N, CA, C and O atoms as a CHARMM CRD file, in Angstrom:
* protein
*
  308
    1    1 MET  N   -216.28000  96.74100 -72.79500 PROA 1      0.00000
    2    1 MET  CA  -217.66600  96.50000 -73.11100 PROA 1      0.00000
    3    1 MET  C   -218.01700  97.23200 -74.39900 PROA 1      0.00000
    4    1 MET  O   -217.75300  98.42800 -74.52400 PROA 1      0.00000
    5    2 LEU  N   -218.59600  96.54100 -75.33400 PROA 2      0.00000
    6    2 LEU  CA  -218.99900  97.14700 -76.60000 PROA 2      0.00000
    7    2 LEU  C   -220.43200  97.66400 -76.50900 PROA 2      0.00000
    8    2 LEU  O   -221.26300  97.10500 -75.79400 PROA 2      0.00000
    9    3 ILE  N   -220.70300  98.73400 -77.24100 PROA 3      0.00000
   10    3 ILE  CA  -222.02800  99.34300 -77.26700 PROA 3      0.00000
   11    3 ILE  C   -222.65900  99.06200 -78.62400 PROA 3      0.00000
   12    3 ILE  O   -222.03300  99.29100 -79.65900 PROA 3      0.00000
   13    4 HSD  N   -223.88200  98.57200 -78.62700 PROA 4      0.00000
   14    4 HSD  CA  -224.61300  98.31700 -79.86600 PROA 4      0.00000
   15    4 HSD  C   -225.12000  99.64300 -80.43700 PROA 4      0.00000
   16    4 HSD  O   -225.65000 100.48200 -79.70900 PROA 4      0.00000
   17    5 VAL  N   -224.94800  99.81800 -81.75100 PROA 5      0.00000
   18    5 VAL  CA  -225.38800 101.03700 -82.42100 PROA 5      0.00000
   19    5 VAL  C   -226.13600 100.67800 -83.69900 PROA 5      0.00000
   20    5 VAL  O   -225.98200  99.58400 -84.24100 PROA 5      0.00000
   21    6 VAL  N   -226.95100 101.62400 -84.17000 PROA 6      0.00000
   22    6 VAL  CA  -227.59400 101.51800 -85.47600 PROA 6      0.00000
   23    6 VAL  C   -227.07400 102.68800 -86.29000 PROA 6      0.00000
   24    6 VAL  O   -227.29200 103.84800 -85.94000 PROA 6      0.00000
   25    7 TYR  N   -226.38100 102.37600 -87.38300 PROA 7      0.00000
   26    7 TYR  CA  -225.82100 103.41200 -88.25000 PROA 7      0.00000
   27    7 TYR  C   -226.90900 104.03800 -89.11600 PROA 7      0.00000
   28    7 TYR  O   -228.02000 103.51500 -89.18900 PROA 7      0.00000
   29    8 ASN  N   -226.59800 105.14700 -89.76700 PROA 8      0.00000
   30    8 ASN  CA  -227.55400 105.85900 -90.61800 PROA 8      0.00000
   31    8 ASN  C   -228.11700 104.99000 -91.73100 PROA 8      0.00000
   32    8 ASN  O   -229.23600 105.21600 -92.19100 PROA 8      0.00000
   33    9 ASN  N   -227.35200 104.00200 -92.16400 PROA 9      0.00000
   34    9 ASN  CA  -227.83100 103.11000 -93.22300 PROA 9      0.00000
   35    9 ASN  C   -228.63900 101.92700 -92.66100 PROA 9      0.00000
   36    9 ASN  O   -228.92700 100.96300 -93.37100 PROA 9      0.00000
   37   10 GLU  N   -228.99700 102.02300 -91.37000 PROA 10     0.00000
   38   10 GLU  CA  -229.80500 101.03100 -90.65500 PROA 10     0.00000
   39   10 GLU  C   -229.07600  99.71300 -90.40500 PROA 10     0.00000
   40   10 GLU  O   -229.71700  98.71100 -90.08900 PROA 10     0.00000
   41   11 LYS  N   -227.75800  99.69600 -90.54000 PROA 11     0.00000
   42   11 LYS  CA  -226.95800  98.51500 -90.22300 PROA 11     0.00000
   43   11 LYS  C   -226.62200  98.53500 -88.74000 PROA 11     0.00000
   44   11 LYS  O   -226.39200  99.59600 -88.15800 PROA 11     0.00000
   45   12 LEU  N   -226.59500  97.35700 -88.13600 PROA 12     0.00000
   46   12 LEU  CA  -226.20400  97.23000 -86.73700 PROA 12     0.00000
   47   12 LEU  C   -224.70000  97.11200 -86.62300 PROA 12     0.00000
   48   12 LEU  O   -224.03600  96.61000 -87.52900 PROA 12     0.00000
   49   13 GLY  N   -224.16700  97.57500 -85.50700 PROA 13     0.00000
   50   13 GLY  CA  -222.74500  97.45600 -85.25600 PROA 13     0.00000
   51   13 GLY  C   -222.46700  97.61000 -83.77500 PROA 13     0.00000
   52   13 GLY  O   -223.38400  97.82200 -82.98200 PROA 13     0.00000
   53   14 THR  N   -221.20900  97.50300 -83.40600 PROA 14     0.00000
   54   14 THR  CA  -220.78200  97.72400 -82.03400 PROA 14     0.00000
   55   14 THR  C   -219.57500  98.64200 -82.03700 PROA 14     0.00000
   56   14 THR  O   -218.76800  98.62700 -82.96600 PROA 14     0.00000
   57   15 VAL  N   -219.46100  99.44500 -80.98300 PROA 15     0.00000
   58   15 VAL  CA  -218.32700 100.36100 -80.84600 PROA 15     0.00000
   59   15 VAL  C   -217.83900 100.33600 -79.40800 PROA 15     0.00000
   60   15 VAL  O   -218.57900  99.97000 -78.49500 PROA 15     0.00000
   61   16 LEU  N   -216.60100 100.72600 -79.21900 PROA 16     0.00000
   62   16 LEU  CA  -216.07300 100.90600 -77.87400 PROA 16     0.00000
   63   16 LEU  C   -216.67400 102.17300 -77.28300 PROA 16     0.00000
   64   16 LEU  O   -217.00000 103.09700 -78.02800 PROA 16     0.00000
   65   17 PRO  N   -216.82800 102.24200 -75.96400 PROA 17     0.00000
   66   17 PRO  CA  -217.43500 103.42200 -75.35300 PROA 17     0.00000
   67   17 PRO  C   -216.76500 104.73600 -75.75700 PROA 17     0.00000
   68   17 PRO  O   -217.44800 105.75000 -75.89600 PROA 17     0.00000
   69   18 GLY  N   -215.46700 104.73800 -75.94500 PROA 18     0.00000
   70   18 GLY  CA  -214.75500 105.95600 -76.32400 PROA 18     0.00000
   71   18 GLY  C   -215.11700 106.46600 -77.71500 PROA 18     0.00000
   72   18 GLY  O   -214.91800 107.64500 -78.00500 PROA 18     0.00000
   73   19 GLY  N   -215.63900 105.60800 -78.57200 PROA 19     0.00000
   74   19 GLY  CA  -215.99000 106.01100 -79.93000 PROA 19     0.00000
   75   19 GLY  C   -217.43300 106.46300 -80.08900 PROA 19     0.00000
   76   19 GLY  O   -217.79900 107.01100 -81.12900 PROA 19     0.00000
   77   20 LEU  N   -218.25100 106.24200 -79.07600 PROA 20     0.00000
   78   20 LEU  CA  -219.66800 106.58200 -79.18600 PROA 20     0.00000
   79   20 LEU  C   -219.88800 108.07900 -79.37700 PROA 20     0.00000
   80   20 LEU  O   -220.65600 108.48100 -80.25100 PROA 20     0.00000
   81   21 GLN  N   -219.22900 108.90600 -78.57500 PROA 21     0.00000
   82   21 GLN  CA  -219.42400 110.35700 -78.68300 PROA 21     0.00000
   83   21 GLN  C   -219.01900 110.86900 -80.06000 PROA 21     0.00000
   84   21 GLN  O   -219.67100 111.75800 -80.60700 PROA 21     0.00000
   85   22 ARG  N   -217.95000 110.31300 -80.62500 PROA 22     0.00000
   86   22 ARG  CA  -217.52100 110.72900 -81.95700 PROA 22     0.00000
   87   22 ARG  C   -218.59400 110.41100 -82.99100 PROA 22     0.00000
   88   22 ARG  O   -218.87300 111.23100 -83.86600 PROA 22     0.00000
   89   23 LEU  N   -219.19800 109.22900 -82.90000 PROA 23     0.00000
   90   23 LEU  CA  -220.25000 108.84500 -83.84200 PROA 23     0.00000
   91   23 LEU  C   -221.48500 109.73600 -83.69700 PROA 23     0.00000
   92   23 LEU  O   -222.10800 110.10700 -84.69200 PROA 23     0.00000
   93   24 ILE  N   -221.83500 110.07400 -82.45600 PROA 24     0.00000
   94   24 ILE  CA  -222.98400 110.96400 -82.22700 PROA 24     0.00000
   95   24 ILE  C   -222.69900 112.34100 -82.80300 PROA 24     0.00000
   96   24 ILE  O   -223.53500 112.90200 -83.51200 PROA 24     0.00000
   97   25 THR  N   -221.54000 112.88400 -82.50800 PROA 25     0.00000
   98   25 THR  CA  -221.17300 114.22300 -82.97600 PROA 25     0.00000
   99   25 THR  C   -221.11400 114.29000 -84.49300 PROA 25     0.00000
  100   25 THR  O   -221.49500 115.30400 -85.07700 PROA 25     0.00000
  101   26 ALA  N   -220.64800 113.24000 -85.13700 PROA 26     0.00000
  102   26 ALA  CA  -220.53000 113.19900 -86.59600 PROA 26     0.00000
  103   26 ALA  C   -221.83900 112.81500 -87.28300 PROA 26     0.00000
  104   26 ALA  O   -221.89400 112.72600 -88.51000 PROA 26     0.00000
  105   27 ASN  N   -222.88700 112.58800 -86.50200 PROA 27     0.00000
  106   27 ASN  CA  -224.19200 112.17100 -87.04500 PROA 27     0.00000
  107   27 ASN  C   -224.08300 110.87700 -87.84300 PROA 27     0.00000
  108   27 ASN  O   -224.75600 110.71000 -88.86100 PROA 27     0.00000
  109   28 ASP  N   -223.23800 109.96800 -87.38200 PROA 28     0.00000
  110   28 ASP  CA  -223.04200 108.69000 -88.06900 PROA 28     0.00000
  111   28 ASP  C   -223.97200 107.58600 -87.57700 PROA 28     0.00000
  112   28 ASP  O   -224.08400 106.54100 -88.21800 PROA 28     0.00000
  113   29 ILE  N   -224.64200 107.80700 -86.44200 PROA 29     0.00000
  114   29 ILE  CA  -225.55800 106.79200 -85.91700 PROA 29     0.00000
  115   29 ILE  C   -226.91300 107.42500 -85.63100 PROA 29     0.00000
  116   29 ILE  O   -227.02400 108.63200 -85.41300 PROA 29     0.00000
  117   30 ILE  N   -227.93900 106.57700 -85.63900 PROA 30     0.00000
  118   30 ILE  CA  -229.28000 107.06000 -85.33700 PROA 30     0.00000
  119   30 ILE  C   -229.76700 106.55000 -83.98700 PROA 30     0.00000
  120   30 ILE  O   -230.74800 107.06200 -83.44600 PROA 30     0.00000
  121   31 ALA  N   -229.08500 105.53800 -83.43700 PROA 31     0.00000
  122   31 ALA  CA  -229.47500 105.01300 -82.13300 PROA 31     0.00000
  123   31 ALA  C   -228.33200 104.20400 -81.53200 PROA 31     0.00000
  124   31 ALA  O   -227.45100 103.71500 -82.23900 PROA 31     0.00000
  125   32 PHE  N   -228.37100 104.07600 -80.20000 PROA 32     0.00000
  126   32 PHE  CA  -227.44100 103.18200 -79.50400 PROA 32     0.00000
  127   32 PHE  C   -228.15500 102.59200 -78.31000 PROA 32     0.00000
  128   32 PHE  O   -229.17100 103.11900 -77.85600 PROA 32     0.00000
  129   33 ARG  N   -227.61500 101.48900 -77.80000 PROA 33     0.00000
  130   33 ARG  CA  -228.27900 100.76000 -76.71600 PROA 33     0.00000
  131   33 ARG  C   -227.59100 101.02500 -75.38900 PROA 33     0.00000
  132   33 ARG  O   -226.38000 100.85300 -75.24600 PROA 33     0.00000
  133   34 ARG  N   -228.39600 101.44900 -74.42300 PROA 34     0.00000
  134   34 ARG  CA  -227.95700 101.55700 -73.03000 PROA 34     0.00000
  135   34 ARG  C   -228.46500 100.32500 -72.29100 PROA 34     0.00000
  136   34 ARG  O   -229.22000  99.52300 -72.84200 PROA 34     0.00000
  137   35 SER  N   -228.04400 100.18700 -71.05000 PROA 35     0.00000
  138   35 SER  CA  -228.48800  99.02700 -70.26900 PROA 35     0.00000
  139   35 SER  C   -230.00500  99.01300 -70.07400 PROA 35     0.00000
  140   35 SER  O   -230.59700  97.95000 -69.88400 PROA 35     0.00000
  141   36 ASN  N   -230.63700 100.19700 -70.12200 PROA 36     0.00000
  142   36 ASN  CA  -232.09000 100.24900 -69.91700 PROA 36     0.00000
  143   36 ASN  C   -232.88100 100.35800 -71.22100 PROA 36     0.00000
  144   36 ASN  O   -234.09100 100.57900 -71.18300 PROA 36     0.00000
  145   37 GLY  N   -232.22200 100.20900 -72.37100 PROA 37     0.00000
  146   37 GLY  CA  -232.93800 100.21600 -73.64200 PROA 37     0.00000
  147   37 GLY  C   -232.27700 101.07800 -74.69600 PROA 37     0.00000
  148   37 GLY  O   -231.19000 101.61600 -74.48600 PROA 37     0.00000
  149   38 TRP  N   -232.94800 101.20400 -75.83700 PROA 38     0.00000
  150   38 TRP  CA  -232.41600 101.94800 -76.97200 PROA 38     0.00000
  151   38 TRP  C   -232.60100 103.44300 -76.78500 PROA 38     0.00000
  152   38 TRP  O   -233.61300 103.89700 -76.25100 PROA 38     0.00000
  153   39 VAL  N   -231.60400 104.20300 -77.23300 PROA 39     0.00000
  154   39 VAL  CA  -231.62000 105.66400 -77.20600 PROA 39     0.00000
  155   39 VAL  C   -231.63800 106.14100 -78.65000 PROA 39     0.00000
  156   39 VAL  O   -230.78200 105.75100 -79.44400 PROA 39     0.00000
  157   40 ILE  N   -232.60000 106.97400 -78.99200 PROA 40     0.00000
  158   40 ILE  CA  -232.68300 107.52700 -80.34000 PROA 40     0.00000
  159   40 ILE  C   -232.00200 108.88500 -80.33000 PROA 40     0.00000
  160   40 ILE  O   -232.42400 109.79400 -79.61500 PROA 40     0.00000
  161   41 VAL  N   -230.94600 109.02300 -81.12600 PROA 41     0.00000
  162   41 VAL  CA  -230.17000 110.26200 -81.18200 PROA 41     0.00000
  163   41 VAL  C   -231.06500 111.37000 -81.73900 PROA 41     0.00000
  164   41 VAL  O   -231.72200 111.19700 -82.76600 PROA 41     0.00000
  165   42 GLY  N   -231.07800 112.50100 -81.05100 PROA 42     0.00000
  166   42 GLY  CA  -231.89500 113.62000 -81.47100 PROA 42     0.00000
  167   42 GLY  C   -233.26400 113.65700 -80.83100 PROA 42     0.00000
  168   42 GLY  O   -233.97000 114.66100 -80.93200 PROA 42     0.00000
  169   43 GLU  N   -233.65400 112.56400 -80.16500 PROA 43     0.00000
  170   43 GLU  CA  -234.95300 112.52700 -79.49200 PROA 43     0.00000
  171   43 GLU  C   -234.80800 112.29100 -77.99600 PROA 43     0.00000
  172   43 GLU  O   -235.45300 112.96800 -77.19600 PROA 43     0.00000
  173   44 ASP  N   -233.96900 111.33900 -77.61400 PROA 44     0.00000
  174   44 ASP  CA  -233.78900 111.00600 -76.20400 PROA 44     0.00000
  175   44 ASP  C   -232.64900 111.82200 -75.60500 PROA 44     0.00000
  176   44 ASP  O   -231.74200 112.24200 -76.32400 PROA 44     0.00000
  177   45 PRO  N   -232.68900 112.05200 -74.28000 PROA 45     0.00000
  178   45 PRO  CA  -231.60800 112.80400 -73.63100 PROA 45     0.00000
  179   45 PRO  C   -230.27300 112.07200 -73.75500 PROA 45     0.00000
  180   45 PRO  O   -230.17900 110.86600 -73.52600 PROA 45     0.00000
  181   46 ILE  N   -229.26000 112.82500 -74.11800 PROA 46     0.00000
  182   46 ILE  CA  -227.90800 112.28400 -74.24800 PROA 46     0.00000
  183   46 ILE  C   -226.95800 113.21700 -73.52000 PROA 46     0.00000
  184   46 ILE  O   -227.05100 114.43700 -73.65300 PROA 46     0.00000
  185   47 ARG  N   -226.05400 112.64900 -72.75800 PROA 47     0.00000
  186   47 ARG  CA  -225.07100 113.43900 -72.02900 PROA 47     0.00000
  187   47 ARG  C   -224.18200 114.18600 -73.02600 PROA 47     0.00000
  188   47 ARG  O   -223.74000 113.61800 -74.02500 PROA 47     0.00000
  189   48 THR  N   -223.93300 115.44300 -72.74800 PROA 48     0.00000
  190   48 THR  CA  -223.02800 116.22300 -73.58700 PROA 48     0.00000
  191   48 THR  C   -221.83600 116.65800 -72.74300 PROA 48     0.00000
  192   48 THR  O   -221.87900 116.62200 -71.51300 PROA 48     0.00000
  193   49 TYR  N   -220.80400 117.05800 -73.40800 PROA 49     0.00000
  194   49 TYR  CA  -219.60100 117.48900 -72.72500 PROA 49     0.00000
  195   49 TYR  C   -219.46600 119.00100 -72.86200 PROA 49     0.00000
  196   49 TYR  O   -219.74900 119.56200 -73.92000 PROA 49     0.00000
  197   50 GLU  N   -219.03700 119.65200 -71.79800 PROA 50     0.00000
  198   50 GLU  CA  -218.98300 121.10900 -71.76600 PROA 50     0.00000
  199   50 GLU  C   -218.09900 121.70600 -72.84400 PROA 50     0.00000
  200   50 GLU  O   -218.34000 122.83200 -73.28000 PROA 50     0.00000
  201   51 ASN  N   -217.09100 120.98900 -73.28100 PROA 51     0.00000
  202   51 ASN  CA  -216.18500 121.54300 -74.28300 PROA 51     0.00000
  203   51 ASN  C   -216.70900 121.39700 -75.70900 PROA 51     0.00000
  204   51 ASN  O   -216.05700 121.84200 -76.65300 PROA 51     0.00000
  205   52 GLU  N   -217.87500 120.77900 -75.87500 PROA 52     0.00000
  206   52 GLU  CA  -218.47300 120.66100 -77.20500 PROA 52     0.00000
  207   52 GLU  C   -219.09600 121.98000 -77.60800 PROA 52     0.00000
  208   52 GLU  O   -219.65100 122.69900 -76.77700 PROA 52     0.00000
  209   53 THR  N   -219.00300 122.29100 -78.88000 PROA 53     0.00000
  210   53 THR  CA  -219.71400 123.46400 -79.37200 PROA 53     0.00000
  211   53 THR  C   -221.13900 123.04800 -79.67800 PROA 53     0.00000
  212   53 THR  O   -221.38600 121.93500 -80.14100 PROA 53     0.00000
  213   54 LYS  N   -222.04700 123.92200 -79.42500 PROA 54     0.00000
  214   54 LYS  CA  -223.45600 123.63000 -79.68500 PROA 54     0.00000
  215   54 LYS  C   -223.78600 123.97600 -81.12900 PROA 54     0.00000
  216   54 LYS  O   -223.55800 125.10200 -81.57100 PROA 54     0.00000
  217   55 TYR  N   -224.31600 123.02000 -81.85100 PROA 55     0.00000
  218   55 TYR  CA  -224.71000 123.22400 -83.23700 PROA 55     0.00000
  219   55 TYR  C   -226.02500 123.99400 -83.25300 PROA 55     0.00000
  220   55 TYR  O   -226.98400 123.59300 -82.59300 PROA 55     0.00000
  221   56 LYS  N   -226.08000 125.09600 -84.00000 PROA 56     0.00000
  222   56 LYS  CA  -227.26300 125.93800 -84.02200 PROA 56     0.00000
  223   56 LYS  C   -228.00000 125.88900 -85.36100 PROA 56     0.00000
  224   56 LYS  O   -228.98800 126.60000 -85.54200 PROA 56     0.00000
  225   57 GLY  N   -227.54200 125.07200 -86.28700 PROA 57     0.00000
  226   57 GLY  CA  -228.16500 124.98300 -87.60500 PROA 57     0.00000
  227   57 GLY  C   -229.34600 124.02600 -87.61900 PROA 57     0.00000
  228   57 GLY  O   -229.78100 123.55200 -86.56900 PROA 57     0.00000
  229   58 PRO  N   -229.86100 123.74500 -88.80100 PROA 58     0.00000
  230   58 PRO  CA  -231.01200 122.84500 -88.91600 PROA 58     0.00000
  231   58 PRO  C   -230.63300 121.40400 -88.57200 PROA 58     0.00000
  232   58 PRO  O   -229.49300 120.98700 -88.78000 PROA 58     0.00000
  233   59 GLU  N   -231.58800 120.66100 -88.05100 PROA 59     0.00000
  234   59 GLU  CA  -231.37100 119.25900 -87.69200 PROA 59     0.00000
  235   59 GLU  C   -231.19900 118.44000 -88.96600 PROA 59     0.00000
  236   59 GLU  O   -232.03800 118.49100 -89.86500 PROA 59     0.00000
  237   60 LYS  N   -230.09400 117.67900 -89.03600 PROA 60     0.00000
  238   60 LYS  CA  -229.80400 116.88300 -90.22700 PROA 60     0.00000
  239   60 LYS  C   -229.83700 115.39200 -89.94400 PROA 60     0.00000
  240   60 LYS  O   -229.72000 114.58600 -90.86600 PROA 60     0.00000
  241   61 ARG  N   -229.99500 115.01500 -88.68800 PROA 61     0.00000
  242   61 ARG  CA  -230.01700 113.59700 -88.35300 PROA 61     0.00000
  243   61 ARG  C   -231.29900 112.96100 -88.84600 PROA 61     0.00000
  244   61 ARG  O   -232.36100 113.58500 -88.87400 PROA 61     0.00000
  245   62 LYS  N   -231.17200 111.71400 -89.22900 PROA 62     0.00000
  246   62 LYS  CA  -232.35700 110.95700 -89.62500 PROA 62     0.00000
  247   62 LYS  C   -233.19300 110.71500 -88.37900 PROA 62     0.00000
  248   62 LYS  O   -232.67200 110.26000 -87.36100 PROA 62     0.00000
  249   63 GLN  N   -234.46300 111.01100 -88.44800 PROA 63     0.00000
  250   63 GLN  CA  -235.35000 110.87200 -87.29600 PROA 63     0.00000
  251   63 GLN  C   -236.21600 109.62700 -87.42700 PROA 63     0.00000
  252   63 GLN  O   -236.66700 109.28500 -88.52000 PROA 63     0.00000
  253   64 PHE  N   -236.43900 108.96500 -86.32100 PROA 64     0.00000
  254   64 PHE  CA  -237.37400 107.85300 -86.27100 PROA 64     0.00000
  255   64 PHE  C   -238.74300 108.39200 -85.91200 PROA 64     0.00000
  256   64 PHE  O   -238.85500 109.33500 -85.13000 PROA 64     0.00000
  257   65 MET  N   -239.76500 107.81000 -86.46700 PROA 65     0.00000
  258   65 MET  CA  -241.12300 108.20600 -86.10800 PROA 65     0.00000
  259   65 MET  C   -241.50500 107.58600 -84.76100 PROA 65     0.00000
  260   65 MET  O   -242.17600 108.22700 -83.95200 PROA 65     0.00000
  261   66 THR  N   -241.08100 106.34700 -84.51900 PROA 66     0.00000
  262   66 THR  CA  -241.42100 105.67800 -83.26200 PROA 66     0.00000
  263   66 THR  C   -240.29900 104.72900 -82.86300 PROA 66     0.00000
  264   66 THR  O   -239.46300 104.34600 -83.68200 PROA 66     0.00000
  265   67 LEU  N   -240.30100 104.36600 -81.61000 PROA 67     0.00000
  266   67 LEU  CA  -239.35800 103.37000 -81.12300 PROA 67     0.00000
  267   67 LEU  C   -239.64900 102.01400 -81.75600 PROA 67     0.00000
  268   67 LEU  O   -238.74000 101.19900 -81.91200 PROA 67     0.00000
  269   68 LYS  N   -240.89400 101.76500 -82.11800 PROA 68     0.00000
  270   68 LYS  CA  -241.27100 100.50200 -82.75900 PROA 68     0.00000
  271   68 LYS  C   -240.49300 100.30300 -84.06000 PROA 68     0.00000
  272   68 LYS  O   -240.08600  99.18300 -84.37000 PROA 68     0.00000
  273   69 PHE  N   -240.28200 101.37900 -84.82500 PROA 69     0.00000
  274   69 PHE  CA  -239.52000 101.29400 -86.06200 PROA 69     0.00000
  275   69 PHE  C   -238.10000 100.81400 -85.77900 PROA 69     0.00000
  276   69 PHE  O   -237.57300  99.97400 -86.50800 PROA 69     0.00000
  277   70 LEU  N   -237.48100 101.33900 -84.73100 PROA 70     0.00000
  278   70 LEU  CA  -236.13700 100.91700 -84.34300 PROA 70     0.00000
  279   70 LEU  C   -236.14500  99.44100 -83.95600 PROA 70     0.00000
  280   70 LEU  O   -235.25100  98.69100 -84.34800 PROA 70     0.00000
  281   71 GLU  N   -237.12600  99.03100 -83.20600 PROA 71     0.00000
  282   71 GLU  CA  -237.20300  97.63200 -82.79400 PROA 71     0.00000
  283   71 GLU  C   -237.34900  96.70800 -83.99700 PROA 71     0.00000
  284   71 GLU  O   -236.82700  95.59300 -83.98200 PROA 71     0.00000
  285   72 GLU  N   -238.05100  97.15000 -85.03900 PROA 72     0.00000
  286   72 GLU  CA  -238.18000  96.34700 -86.25200 PROA 72     0.00000
  287   72 GLU  C   -236.82800  96.18900 -86.93700 PROA 72     0.00000
  288   72 GLU  O   -236.50600  95.10300 -87.41900 PROA 72     0.00000
  289   73 ILE  N   -236.03500  97.25300 -86.98700 PROA 73     0.00000
  290   73 ILE  CA  -234.70400  97.17800 -87.60100 PROA 73     0.00000
  291   73 ILE  C   -233.85500  96.16800 -86.84700 PROA 73     0.00000
  292   73 ILE  O   -233.21600  95.30700 -87.45200 PROA 73     0.00000
  293   74 VAL  N   -233.85100  96.27400 -85.53200 PROA 74     0.00000
  294   74 VAL  CA  -233.01400  95.40400 -84.69900 PROA 74     0.00000
  295   74 VAL  C   -233.46100  93.95800 -84.79000 PROA 74     0.00000
  296   74 VAL  O   -232.62000  93.06000 -84.83500 PROA 74     0.00000
  297   75 SER  N   -234.75600  93.70800 -84.81800 PROA 75     0.00000
  298   75 SER  CA  -235.24300  92.33200 -84.84500 PROA 75     0.00000
  299   75 SER  C   -235.02300  91.66800 -86.20000 PROA 75     0.00000
  300   75 SER  O   -234.96300  90.44100 -86.28300 PROA 75     0.00000
  301   76 ASP  N   -234.90100  92.47100 -87.27200 PROA 76     0.00000
  302   76 ASP  CA  -234.67000  91.92700 -88.61100 PROA 76     0.00000
  303   76 ASP  C   -233.23400  91.45400 -88.81100 PROA 76     0.00000
  304   76 ASP  O   -232.97400  90.67800 -89.73100 PROA 76     0.00000
  305   77 LYS  N   -232.31800  91.88800 -87.99700 PROA 77     0.00000
  306   77 LYS  CA  -230.88800  91.58700 -88.20300 PROA 77     0.00000
  307   77 LYS  C   -230.48900  90.33000 -87.50100 PROA 77     0.00000
  308   77 LYS  O   -229.32700  89.92900 -87.56700 PROA 77     0.00000
């Protein structure tokens, strides 16, 4: 099953489930789609793995102001 993602450049794409965590950790995506809707990285709860190191520096991910903005990106594609 492929997961729909929105990359930092606002392009849509799909990834295998095993690649999603890598994209989140590398700050390469700004959102991904779960069965119950879109998840905005950095705003919505995301499962983490215990072996991950916690980043303590400033937030560098691109932030969305609203979910409506994400929906506009997705509907335009």
